[in-house]
C-alpha positions, -999 to 999 in steps of 0.1 A, spaced: -220 490 56 -215 499 93 -248 512 106 -232 541 125 -212 551 94 -244 549 73 -263 571 97 -234 597 97 -235 597 58 -273 602 58 -270 630 83 -244 647 61 -263 642 29 -295 657 44 -276 683 64 -271 721 59 -239 718 39 -250 711 2 -218 695 -8 -225 659 4 -259 659 -14 -243 672 -46 -217 644 -44 -245 619 -40 -262 631 -71 -230 631 -91 -223 595 -80 -258 585 -91 -246 595 -126 -212 577 -122 -199 553 -148 -185 532 -119 -210 505 -110 -198 503 -74 -200 541 -69 -234 542 -85 -247 512 -65 -236 528 -32 -252 561 -42 -285 544 -50 -284 526 -17 -279 559 2 -306 577 -19 -331 550 -11 -323 551 26 -328 589 25 -362 583 8 -372 558 35 -360 577 65 -366 614 56 -384 618 23 -393 655 30 -357 666 33 -346 645 3 -372 659 -20 -368 695 -8 -330 691 -15 -338 678 -50 -360 708 -56 -334 732 -43 -308 717 -66 -331 719 -95 -337 756 -88 -302 767 -78 -274 744 -91 -251 760 -116 -244 726 -131 -267 715 -160 -261 678 -153 -272 682 -117 -303 702 -126 -312 676 -153 -307 647 -129 -328 665 -102 -357 668 -127 -354 632 -137 -352 619 -101 -382 640 -90 -403 627 -119 -393 591 -113 -397 592 -76 -429 612 -73 -448 595 -101 -438 559 -98 -465 533 -94 -462 535 -56 -479 569 -52 -475 566 -14 -442 586 -17 -461 618 -26 -487 610 0 -460 605 27 -447 641 21 -460 668 44 -484 693 30 -457 720 33 -432 699 13 -458 692 -14 -467 729 -16 -430 738 -18 -422 713 -45 -451 724 -67 -440 761 -62 -404 752 -70 -414 733 -102 -434 763 -115 -406 787 -106 -381 766 -125 -404 765 -156 -402 803 -156 -365 805 -150 -348 775 -166 -329 785 -198 -315 752 -210 -338 736 -235 -330 699 -227 -336 706 -190 -368 725 -198 -383 695 -216 -374 672 -186 -389 697 -163 -422 698 -183 -423 660 -181 -419 662 -143 -447 688 -140 -470 668 -163 -465 635 -146 -470 649 -111 -500 669 -123 -516 638 -138 -514 622 -104 -528 651 -83 -551 670 -107 -580 645 -105 -583 653 -68 -578 690 -75 -544 688 -59 -527 716 -79 -552 744 -83 -524 769 -92 -513 749 -123 -540 758 -149 -539 796 -142 -501 794 -145 -503 776 -178 -528 801 -192 -505 829 -181 -476 813 -199 -494 806 -232 -507 842 -233 -473 857 -226 -449 871 -252 -421 848 -240 -416 820 -265 -399 798 -239 -429 800 -216 -454 795 -244 -435 763 -255 -433 750 -220 -470 755 -213 -479 738 -246 -457 709 -238 -474 705 -205 -509 709 -221 -501 683 -246 -492 657 -220 -520 666 -197 -548 668 -222 -563 634 -213 -565 645 -176 -578 681 -181 -597 679 -214 -631 682 -197 -618 707 -172 -608 730 -201 -642 730 -218 -652 763 -202 -619 777 -216 -622 764 -251 -629 798 -267 -598 813 -251 -577 782 -259 -589 783 -295 -577 819 -298 -543 811 -283 -538 781 -305 -548 800 -336 -525 828 -328 -495 806 -320 -499 783 -349 -502 810 -375 -481 840 -362 -456 828 -336 -421 837 -345 -408 805 -330 -410 771 -348 -406 754 -314 -437 772 -301 -457 762 -333 -447 726 -329 -456 725 -292 -489 742 -300 -496 716 -328 -489 688 -304 -512 702 -278 -540 708 -303 -538 673 -316 -538 658 -281 -569 678 -272 -587 669 -304 -582 632 -294 -596 637 -259 -627 659 -266 -662 647 -275 -672 651 -311 -692 683 -305 -663 700 -287 -638 686 -313 -657 703 -341 -650 737 -325 -614 732 -333 -621 723 -369 -612 757 -383 -577 753 -368 -568 727 -394 -555 752 -421 -533 767 -393 -521 733 -383 -511 726 -419 -494 760 -420 -470 749 -393 -459 721 -417 -456 742 -448 -438 771 -431 -413 747 -417 -407 733 -452 -406 767 -468 -380 778 -442 -358 748 -448 -365 734 -413 -370 698 -422 -365 684 -387 -394 707 -376 -414 696 -406 -408 659 -397 -420 666 -361 -452 682 -375 -457 652 -399 -454 627 -371 -480 646 -351 -504 648 -381 -499 610 -388 -511 604 -352 -542 625 -359 -549 607 -391 -548 573 -373 -569 583 -343 -593 610 -355 -594 608 -394 -629 624 -395 -614 656 -382 -597 659 -416 -627 651 -438 -640 686 -445 -606 696 -459 -595 662 -471 -587 673 -507 -564 701 -496 -546 681 -469 -540 649 -490 -530 671 -519 -504 689 -498 -490 656 -485 -487 641 -520 -470 673 -531 -444 668 -503 -440 631 -513 -432 642 -549 -407 669 -539 -373 655 -548 -356 684 -532 -368 672 -498 -351 646 -476 -363 610 -480 -374 609 -444 -397 639 -450 -412 624 -481 -417 590 -465 -436 606 -436 -459 624 -460 -467 590 -477 -472 574 -443 -498 601 -435 -518 592 -466 -515 554 -461 -525 558 -424 -556 577 -436 -564 549 -460 -560 523 -433 -584 542 -409 -613 523 -424 -632 517 -391 -631 553 -380 -637 568 -414 -650 542 -438 -646 549 -475 -631 584 -469 -600 578 -491 -619 560 -518 -637 593 -526 -604 607 -539 -596 584 -569 -573 610 -585 -551 610 -553 -551 572 -552 -538 570 -588 -512 597 -579 -501 579 -548 -498 546 -567 -476 563 -592 -453 578 -565 -449 543 -549 -442 527 -583 -414 553 -589 -399 545 -555 -394 509 -567 -371 523 -594 -346 532 -567 -325 500 -570 -289 494 -579 -278 463 -599 -253 451 -572 -228 424 -583 -232 408 -549 -269 400 -558 -260 380 -589 -234 357 -573 -259 344 -547 -230 336 -524 -250 349 -495 -287 351 -487 -289 388 -493 -317 390 -519 -321 427 -509 -286 438 -523 -290 471 -542 -323 480 -526 -327 515 -511 -348 527 -482 -369 544 -508 -375 510 -525 -383 493 -492 -409 520 -482 -425 518 -517 -428 481 -515 -443 481 -480 -468 509 -487 -481 492 -519 -490 462 -498 -506 483 -471 -525 505 -496 -539 474 -514 -551 458 -482 -566 491 -470 -585 500 -502 -591 466 -519 -590 454 -554 -620 474 -567 -601 506 -561 -565 495 -567 -567 471 -597 -580 497 -621 -552 520 -612 -526 492 -615 -541 481 -649 -536 517 -661 -500 522 -649 -482 488 -650 -484 481 -687 -465 512 -695 -437 501 -671 -436 467 -687 -433 482 -721 -405 506 -712 -369 499 -722 -355 502 -687 -351 469 -667 -358 488 -635 -394 496 -647 -400 459 -657 -387 450 -622 -409 476 -605 -441 465 -622 -436 429 -612 -427 437 -576 -458 460 -574 -480 432 -588 -467 408 -561 -472 434 -534 -508 442 -542 -519 406 -547 -530 399 -512 -552 430 -509 -566 427 -545 -569 389 -547 -607 388 -552 -606 411 -582 -573 398 -596 -588 362 -597 -614 375 -622 -585 387 -644 -562 358 -640 -554 354 -678 -541 390 -680 -522 388 -647 -505 355 -654 -496 365 -690 -481 397 -677 -458 378 -654 -449 348 -676 -438 371 -705 -412 385 -681 -396 350 -676 -378 357 -709 -366 392 -699 -329 397 -707 -322 411 -672 -318 385 -645 -333 407 -618 -364 410 -638 -366 373 -643 -361 369 -605 -390 394 -599 -412 374 -623 -406 342 -604 -411 359 -571 -444 373 -585 -456 339 -596 -448 325 -561 -468 354 -544 -497 350 -568 -498 313 -562 -502 320 -525 -528 348 -528 -547 337 -559 -546 299 -552 -558 274 -559 -574 290 -590 -540 299 -605 -525 264 -599 -556 246 -614 -560 268 -644 -524 277 -654 -501 249 -641 -495 238 -677 -480 272 -685 -463 280 -651 -445 248 -645 -426 247 -678 -416 283 -673 -402 275 -638 -384 244 -652 -367 265 -678 -356 290 -651 -341 261 -631 -317 256 -660 -303 291 -658 -268 281 -646 -253 315 -655 -276 332 -629 -276 312 -597 -299 337 -579 -326 332 -605 -320 295 -605 -324 292 -568 -355 313 -568 -372 291 -593 -367 260 -570 -384 278 -541 
C-alpha cells in the first residue's frame, strides 16, 4: 500500500468523523478475506502509531453505537487487545486514556441492555481487572461491584456476579474483610432473587470463591449449600432445564475441586442428585449431569478419601440406575449383518453414559464396595426373561472388571459360570456380550482366569466360532 495513502487512511480512521472508524470495524467482521486482512493491517497500524486514539474510539463505539454488532466487536477487541500476553499495550496508554477506558467500561455495564453484549463486556472488565488489580490499578471497581450486587436491578446484579466469578482468584483475599456482607448478598440472591440468571451468576461466584479461599474462610460459606441446591431445585420445579443444567455443571466443578465442602450435607445432596437421575420426566442431559456429579464425588478420593463409601445405600441405588441405563438399546438389523464395523448399532447415549460410569465408579470405589452390590443386582437381571437385561448384566460385569479385579479373582468360579452360561443364550446380542465379557475378564483377571478355566472357556469360544448364522458373534469369538 502506498505510504501516503496509508497515512491518509489512518488520519481519517482516527479523525473526528466517526464513519471511517465504523467502516474499519465492520470490515474486521467481513466475510471477505481480502477486506478483513486490509482492515486488520490498518487496525494494527493504528495500534502502533496512536494507541490512545484507537482505544478511546473503541470505548466510544462500545458506549454509543446503535449497532449491536459494532458494540459486541468493540468489547471483544478491547478485551483481546488490552489483555493479550503483551501487557505493554495497556502500559503504553496515557493515564488519562486508562482512566477514561475504565470509566467507560463501568458506565457500559450499567447501561448495556443486550444480554450477549453484557456477557462480553463482563469478560472485558474481568480480564482487564485481573491484569491491573494486583497493583491496585482499579480502586473504583470493587465499590462499583458491591453497589451493583446490592441494587434492585437484576441486570446489574447478574453483571457483578459474573465479574466476581471470574475475578475470585485475584480478589479472594482482598474480599476477606467483606465476607460477612458478601455472605448476606449471596444468601439473599440464591434464595429469593426473582431472576434465574441472577441465581446462576451468584452460584458461579460462590463456587469460584469457595475454591479460592482458605479452609477456615471457606467454612463460613458452608451454610450457603442448601441455598445453592435451591437454585437447582427451583430451576427444575419451574421447568427451566437449561438453567438447571448450568447449575449442575457448576456443582460438578465444586464436587471435583472441593468435595469436603459438601461433606456435612452429603446425604441430602447426593440424595437429591440421585432423585434427579431417576426422574424420567427430565431431559437425558439433566439426568446425566446429576449422575456425573455423584461419579465425580466418588472419584475425588485424594481430596475426600472414603467419603462416598460411607453411603452404601446410595452406591446400590446408583449402580441400579446405571444398570437400567444399559437397557436403553435397540436390536438394530445393521448390527446382526456385521457388514460394517459398527458394533455400537442400536446403542443410545443413555447406554453409553451408563457403560462409562460403571467403569469409572468401579475404579473409584474398588471391588470391596462394588462387588457386593453387583452380586446382589446382576443375578436378577440374568434370570429375567428380557434379553436386554441379560445383555446389561454382562456388559456391566465387563465394565466393572478393571476396578474390581482383586475381589473378582477371589470369586472366579461364580464370575466365569455367570458368563459361560450366557454363551447358550437364544439372543445373539447376549451371546456377543458374553464373549465380550470373557475377553475383558481375561485381560483384567488374567492370568488366573486362563490358567484355571481355559478347559471351559476355549470350547465355549470354539462353539461360538461355528455360529455361521450370526457373523457378528462369530467374528467376536475369534478376537
